[in-house]
C-alpha positions as CSV (number, residue, x, y, z in Angstrom):
1,M,97.7,62.1,226.5
2,S,94.0,62.0,226.9
3,S,93.7,58.6,225.3
4,T,96.2,57.2,227.8
5,A,94.3,58.7,230.7
6,E,91.1,57.2,229.4
7,L,92.6,53.8,229.0
8,A,94.0,53.9,232.5
9,N,90.6,55.0,233.9
10,I,88.8,52.1,232.0
11,V,91.4,49.6,233.3
12,R,90.9,50.9,236.9
13,V,87.1,50.7,236.6
14,A,87.3,47.2,235.1
15,A,89.6,46.1,238.0
16,V,87.2,47.5,240.6
17,L,84.2,45.8,239.0
18,A,86.0,42.5,238.7
19,A,87.1,42.7,242.4
20,A,83.5,43.5,243.4
21,G,82.2,40.6,241.4
22,K,84.7,38.2,243.0
23,V,83.7,39.5,246.5
24,E,80.0,39.0,245.7
25,L,80.6,35.5,244.4
26,K,82.6,34.6,247.6
27,V,80.0,36.1,250.0
28,Q,77.0,34.7,248.2
29,P,77.9,31.8,245.9
30,R,75.2,30.5,243.6
Protein backbone atom coordinates (compact mmCIF):
# COMPACT_ATOMS: atom_id res chain seq x y z
CA MET A 1 0.00 0.00 0.00
CA SER A 2 2.65 2.53 1.04
CA SER A 3 4.82 1.71 -1.98
CA THR A 4 1.89 2.40 -4.32
CA ALA A 5 1.21 5.73 -2.61
CA GLU A 6 4.88 6.67 -2.86
CA LEU A 7 4.98 5.85 -6.58
CA ALA A 8 1.82 7.88 -7.20
CA ASN A 9 3.30 10.83 -5.28
CA ILE A 10 6.57 10.64 -7.25
CA VAL A 11 4.68 10.51 -10.56
CA ARG A 12 2.57 13.51 -9.51
CA VAL A 13 5.63 15.54 -8.51
CA ALA A 14 7.42 14.60 -11.74
CA ALA A 15 4.39 15.68 -13.78
CA VAL A 16 4.22 19.02 -11.95
CA LEU A 17 7.95 19.64 -12.46
CA ALA A 18 7.70 18.74 -16.16
CA ALA A 19 4.73 21.08 -16.60
CA ALA A 20 6.59 23.89 -14.84
CA GLY A 21 9.64 23.30 -17.03
CA LYS A 22 7.54 23.46 -20.21
CA VAL A 23 5.89 26.68 -19.06
CA GLU A 24 9.29 28.25 -18.29
CA LEU A 25 10.63 27.23 -21.71
CA LYS A 26 7.59 28.72 -23.45
CA VAL A 27 7.68 31.96 -21.43
CA GLN A 28 11.44 32.46 -21.64
CA PRO A 29 12.99 30.38 -24.47
CA ARG A 30 16.77 30.21 -24.63
